[in-house]
C-alpha positions in Angstrom: 0.0 0.0 0.0 2.8 2.4 0.9 4.8 1.5 -2.2 1.8 2.2 -4.5 1.1 5.5 -2.6 4.7 6.6 -2.9 4.4 6.2 -6.7 1.2 8.3 -6.8 2.9 11.2 -4.9 6.1 11.0 -7.0 8.4 9.2 -4.5 10.8 6.3 -5.4 10.3 3.2 -3.3 12.8 0.5 -2.6 12.5 -2.7 -0.5 15.9 -3.5 1.0 16.9 -7.1 1.0 19.4 -7.0 3.9 20.8 -5.1 6.9 23.3 -3.1 4.9 22.0 0.1 3.3 23.1 0.8 -0.2 25.9 3.4 -0.2 23.9 5.7 -2.6 21.3 6.2 0.1 23.7 7.7 2.6 23.0 11.4 3.2 20.0 11.4 1.0 16.4 12.4 1.8 15.4 9.0 2.9 12.1 7.9 4.6 12.2 4.5 6.3 9.4 2.1 7.2 9.5 -1.4 8.6 10.2 -3.5 11.7 11.7 -1.3 14.4 15.1 -2.8 14.9 15.7 -3.0 11.1 14.7 0.6 10.7 17.0 1.7 13.5 19.9 -0.1 12.0 19.3 1.3 8.5 18.7 4.8 9.9 22.1 4.7 11.6 23.8 3.8 8.3 22.1 6.5 6.1 22.3 9.4 8.6 18.6 9.6 9.6 17.3 10.5 13.0 14.1 8.8 14.1 11.3 10.4 16.1 9.4 8.6 18.7 8.1 9.0 22.3 10.4 7.8 25.1 9.3 4.5 26.8 8.1 6.3 29.9 5.7 8.5 27.9 2.6 6.3 28.4 2.9 5.7 32.2 3.6 9.4 32.6 0.2 10.4 31.4 -2.5 11.5 33.8 -5.3 9.1 34.9 -7.6 11.3 32.8 -5.9 9.8 29.7 -5.1 6.3 31.1 -8.1 5.3 33.2 -6.1 2.3 34.4 -2.9 1.6 36.3 0.3 1.3 34.2 3.9 0.9 35.5 7.3 0.1 34.1 9.2 -2.8 35.4 12.0 -5.3 34.5 10.9 -8.5 33.1 12.9 -10.4 35.7 11.0 -8.7 38.5 7.7 -9.5 36.9 8.7 -13.2 36.6 9.3 -13.2 40.3 6.3 -11.2 41.6 3.4 -12.0 39.1 0.6 -13.3 41.3 -2.6 -12.1 39.5 -3.6 -11.8 35.9 -1.7 -8.8 34.5 -1.2 -7.2 31.1 2.5 -7.3 30.2 4.1 -6.0 27.0 7.6 -4.8 25.9 8.1 -1.1 26.9 10.6 -0.3 24.1 8.2 -0.5 21.1 9.6 -3.8 19.9 7.5 -7.0 19.5 9.9 -9.2 21.4 6.9 -11.0 22.9 3.1 -10.7 22.7 1.5 -8.0 24.8 -1.4 -9.7 26.6 -2.7 -10.7 30.0 -0.4 -13.2 31.7 -1.8 -15.3 34.5 1.3 -17.0 35.8 5.1 -16.4 35.7 5.7 -19.5 33.7 3.5 -18.0 30.9 6.0 -15.2 30.4 9.1 -15.6 28.0 11.9 -17.2 29.9 15.5 -16.1 30.5 16.5 -18.1 27.5 14.4 -15.8 25.3 14.8 -12.4 27.0 17.1 -11.2 29.8 15.9 -10.1 33.2 16.6 -6.4 32.5 14.2 -6.2 29.6 11.9 -3.2 30.3 8.1 -4.0 30.2 4.8 -2.3 30.9 2.8 -3.8 33.6 -0.9 -2.9 33.3 -4.2 -3.5 35.0 -6.3 -5.6 32.6 -9.2 -3.8 31.1 -11.7 -4.4 28.3 -11.6 -2.1 25.3 -14.9 -1.6 23.5 -13.3 0.0 20.4 -9.8 1.1 19.4 -8.6 3.6 16.7 -5.2 4.3 15.1 -4.4 8.0 14.4 -1.5 9.2 12.3 -0.5 12.6 13.6 1.5 15.4 12.0 2.3 18.6 13.9 -0.6 18.1 16.3 -3.2 17.3 13.7 -4.7 13.9 12.8 -4.2 13.4 9.1 -5.9 10.0 8.9 -7.4 7.5 11.4 -9.0 4.1 11.3 -10.7 1.7 13.7 -8.7 -1.5 14.2 -10.5 -3.4 17.0 -14.2 -3.6 17.9 -15.1 -5.6 21.0 -11.7 -7.3 20.9 -12.0 -8.4 17.2 -10.5 -6.8 14.1 -12.9 -4.1 12.9 -12.7 -5.5 9.4 -15.8 -6.2 7.4 -16.2 -9.1 5.0 -15.7 -6.8 2.1 -12.4 -5.6 3.4 -13.3 -2.2 5.0 -12.3 -1.1 8.5 -15.4 0.2 10.2 -16.8 1.2 13.5 -20.2 2.7 14.5 -20.5 6.4 13.5 -21.0 7.5 17.1 -17.7 5.8 18.1 -15.9 7.5 15.2 -17.2 10.9 16.2 -16.2 10.4 19.9 -12.8 9.2 18.8 -12.2 12.3 16.7 -13.3 14.5 19.6 -11.1 12.6 22.1 -7.9 12.6 20.0 -8.3 16.3 19.5 -8.5 16.7 23.3 -5.3 14.6 23.8 -3.3 16.6 21.3 -4.2 19.8 23.0 -3.3 18.5 26.4 -0.3 16.1 26.0 3.1 16.8 24.3 3.7 14.4 21.4 6.4 14.2 18.7 5.9 16.3 15.5 5.1 13.0 13.8 3.6 10.0 15.7 0.9 7.4 15.7 -1.5 7.4 18.6 -3.8 4.5 19.5 -6.9 5.5 21.5 -10.0 3.6 22.6 -12.9 3.4 25.0 -12.5 1.3 28.1 -15.7 -0.4 29.1 -17.4 1.4 31.9 -14.5 3.9 32.2 -14.4 6.0 29.1 -11.9 7.1 26.4 -8.2 6.7 27.0 -4.8 6.3 25.3 -3.9 2.8 24.4 -0.3 3.6 23.4 1.9 5.7 21.1 3.8 4.2 18.2 6.7 5.2 16.1 5.3 6.3 12.7 8.1 4.4 10.9 6.9 1.1 12.3 3.2 1.4 12.7 0.6 -0.5 10.7 -1.9 1.3 8.5 -5.2 -0.6 9.0 -7.7 1.5 7.1 -5.7 4.8 7.2 -5.0 6.7 4.0 -1.5 5.6 2.8 -0.8 9.0 1.1 -1.4 10.8 4.4 0.6 8.2 6.2 3.6 9.1 3.9 3.4 12.7 5.1 3.7 11.5 8.7 6.5 9.1 7.8 8.5 11.9 6.1 8.4 14.1 9.2 9.3 11.2 11.5 12.6 10.5 9.6 14.9 13.6 9.8 18.4 13.9 8.3 20.9 14.2 11.1 22.0 17.7 10.0 18.4 19.0 10.0 17.2 18.0 13.5 15.5 21.0 15.1 15.3 21.9 18.7 11.7 20.7 18.8 12.9 17.3 17.4 15.7 16.7 19.9 13.3 15.7 22.7 11.9 13.0 20.6 15.0 11.6 18.8 15.5 7.9 19.5 18.9 6.6 20.7 21.2 6.0 17.8 22.1 2.4 17.2 25.9 1.7 17.4 27.0 -0.3 14.4 29.9 -2.6 13.8 30.1 -2.7 10.0 32.9 -5.3 10.2 30.5 -8.0 11.3 
C-alpha cells in the first residue's frame, strides 16, 4: 500500500533485502518504514534521526488519559512477583513477545528468550470496546482508522475497516483533546480507545516508521513518515526531545 502510494505522490520506493544500506542512500532524503530494529539499523547507516516517544511517555500520562494503572518494570522482577492476571508487554516498542494478559510467571518468556533487565509495561487488565489508530502530524490527525471492535478486528467481510458512526465521532473528539493536552512528537501514531465502563483513553503511542496502517489513507501516512525521519543535520530543537537513541554499528560483522 505504501509503495503504491509513494508512486502516486512522486516518490521512489525500494525494498531493502538486507541489513546493509546501499551506499547511494547515505546522506539522501530517505524515509524509512519497517520492523523497528531493522529501521533503526538502516537509519544509523544512512544518517537519519528517528522520532518517537520515550518509553516512559505512556505511564507518565495522567489518569484522565489512562483510566487504568500502568507501571514500568523489569521482566525479571515480573517473573518473580506476578501473582494475579496482569497485562504485560515490551516497553521499548519492539515486539519481542506478545503483549497480553499473563496469569502466571511460567507464561512469560523465559531467560533463554529475553534477559531479566528487559523493560516492560505492567498494566491493569481492562476491556476495550473499540480502538482507533491515528496518524498525527504537527498536532493534527491526518488519517485515522478503527482497528479493534469488541476485541475483534474491525474489518468487514468486504475488506473495510469500520466502527459505529458514534464511536468515530467520539474518537475524533477525544484525540483532539489529547493533542491539545499532551506533548507528542511532530510526527507520531496514537492508538486510542474506549475502556468499558470507564471512558476514552490512550492505548499507546507508536513510532510512525513502524506502525501498521489498517484503514488509514496511505498517502497521508507518507506525510507523517516523512516528518518522523529527519536527516541528522536537519534535526530541530523541537525534534531533539523525541529523537531515539542512535544504534551503534559494527560494520565489520
